[in-house]
C-alpha positions as CSV (number, residue, x, y, z in Angstrom):
1,X,68.6,57.3,49.6
2,X,68.2,57.8,45.9
3,X,68.8,61.2,44.3
4,X,65.7,62.6,42.6
5,X,63.3,61.1,45.1
6,X,63.3,64.1,47.3
7,X,66.4,62.8,49.0
8,X,67.5,66.3,50.2
9,X,64.1,66.7,51.9
10,X,64.7,63.5,53.8
11,X,68.2,64.2,55.1
12,X,68.5,63.8,58.9
13,X,70.3,67.0,60.1
14,X,70.4,65.3,63.5
15,X,73.5,63.4,62.4
16,X,75.3,66.8,62.1
17,X,77.1,68.2,65.1
18,X,75.9,71.4,66.7
19,X,78.7,73.3,65.0
20,X,77.9,71.7,61.6
21,X,74.2,72.5,62.0
22,X,75.1,76.2,62.8
23,X,77.4,76.4,59.7
24,X,74.6,74.9,57.6
25,X,72.1,77.3,59.0
26,X,74.4,80.3,58.2
27,X,75.1,78.9,54.8
28,X,71.4,78.6,54.0
29,X,70.8,82.2,55.1
30,X,73.7,83.6,53.2
31,X,72.7,81.7,50.1
32,X,69.1,82.9,50.3
33,X,70.3,86.5,50.8
34,X,72.7,86.2,47.8
35,X,70.0,84.7,45.6
36,X,67.6,87.5,46.5
37,X,70.2,90.2,45.9
38,X,71.0,88.6,42.5
39,X,67.4,88.4,41.5
40,X,66.7,92.0,42.5
41,X,69.6,93.3,40.5
42,X,68.6,91.2,37.4
43,X,65.0,92.0,36.5
44,X,65.4,90.1,33.2
45,X,65.3,86.8,35.2
46,X,61.8,87.5,36.3
47,X,60.7,88.5,32.8
48,X,62.4,85.4,31.3
49,X,60.8,83.0,33.7
50,X,57.4,84.7,33.7
51,X,57.3,84.7,29.9
52,X,58.1,81.1,29.8
53,X,55.5,80.1,32.4
54,X,52.9,82.3,30.6
55,X,53.6,80.5,27.3
56,X,53.4,77.1,29.0
57,X,50.0,77.9,30.6
58,X,48.6,79.4,27.4
59,X,50.0,76.8,24.9
60,X,49.9,73.7,27.1
61,X,52.6,71.8,25.2
62,X,52.5,68.1,25.0
63,X,56.3,67.8,25.4
64,X,57.4,70.3,28.0
65,X,61.1,69.6,27.5
66,X,61.0,70.2,23.8
67,X,58.9,73.3,24.3
68,X,61.4,74.6,26.9
69,X,64.4,73.8,24.5
70,X,62.7,75.7,21.7
71,X,61.7,78.6,23.9
72,X,65.1,79.2,25.5
73,X,67.0,78.6,22.2
74,X,65.0,81.2,20.3
75,X,67.7,83.4,18.7
76,X,65.6,86.5,19.3
77,X,64.8,85.8,23.0
78,X,67.3,88.4,24.2
79,X,65.6,91.1,22.1
80,X,62.1,90.1,23.5
81,X,63.4,90.0,27.1
82,X,65.2,93.3,26.7
83,X,62.2,95.1,25.3
84,X,60.0,93.8,28.1
85,X,62.5,94.8,30.8
86,X,62.7,98.3,29.3
87,X,58.9,98.4,29.1
88,X,58.7,97.5,32.8
89,X,61.1,100.3,33.8
90,X,59.1,103.1,32.1
């Protein structure tokens, strides 16, 4: 299978032993819980992603990669995100 072609979605977990499948299941659960915990403790991530998606939808850039590079390399991005996070907490 080639990476980038949805290869992970096509993996056959049937080739794993029962023990490996259980370890994989526990790993997926632990990873999901860890990710959720991280996102809940870092509200700036939601503001960062939400702001980017809002700008993409409103501005509809022709070159999304260039737009993303410009957006996330903005020297004042941390100030904008910080003020929005503080505004959400009030």
